[in-house]
C-alpha positions in Angstrom: -64.3 -41.5 -11.5 -61.5 -39.2 -10.6 -60.0 -41.8 -8.3 -62.8 -41.4 -5.8 -64.3 -44.5 -4.2 -67.8 -45.0 -2.9 -66.9 -43.8 0.6 -65.4 -40.6 -0.7 -68.4 -39.9 -2.9 -70.7 -40.5 0.0 -68.7 -38.0 2.2 -68.8 -35.4 -0.6 -72.6 -36.0 -0.9 -73.1 -35.4 2.8 -71.0 -32.3 2.8 -73.0 -30.9 -0.2 -76.2 -31.6 1.7 -74.9 -29.9 4.8 -73.7 -26.9 2.9 -76.7 -26.4 0.6 -79.5 -28.1 2.5 -82.7 -26.2 1.8 -81.2 -24.4 -1.2 -80.2 -27.6 -3.0 -83.4 -27.8 -5.3 -82.9 -24.2 -6.4 -79.1 -24.8 -7.0 -79.8 -27.8 -9.1 -82.5 -25.9 -11.0 -80.1 -23.1 -11.8 -77.4 -25.7 -12.8 -79.9 -27.3 -15.2 -80.8 -24.0 -16.7 -77.2 -23.2 -17.2 -76.6 -26.6 -19.0 -79.6 -26.0 -21.3 -78.3 -22.5 -22.2 -74.8 -23.9 -22.8 -76.2 -26.5 -25.2 -78.3 -23.9 -27.0 -75.1 -21.8 -27.5 -73.2 -24.8 -28.8 -76.0 -25.7 -31.2 -76.1 -22.0 -32.4 -72.4 -22.1 -33.1 -72.7 -25.3 -35.0 -75.6 -23.9 -37.1 -73.6 -20.8 -37.9 -70.6 -22.8 -39.0 -72.7 -25.1 -41.1 -74.4 -22.0 -42.7 -71.1 -20.3 -43.5 -69.7 -23.6 -45.0 -72.8 -24.0 -47.2 -72.6 -20.3 -48.2 -69.0 -20.7 -49.2 -69.8 -23.8 -51.3 -72.6 -21.9 -53.0 -70.3 -19.0 -53.8 -67.8 -21.3 -55.5 -70.4 -22.8 -57.8 
């Protein structure tokens, strides 16, 4: 994974804990909400593209 070994990942984890400490749960919660919103946006775009494609096929018929 990105050329990082176990030791490097452990060091990164410790640094993250030191930097965010008490705020880590709220940071992760915000990150999770962001991922959910991103997925909703992607699904919305896919639905729009599918709808436009089916409308174009209906217009040709």
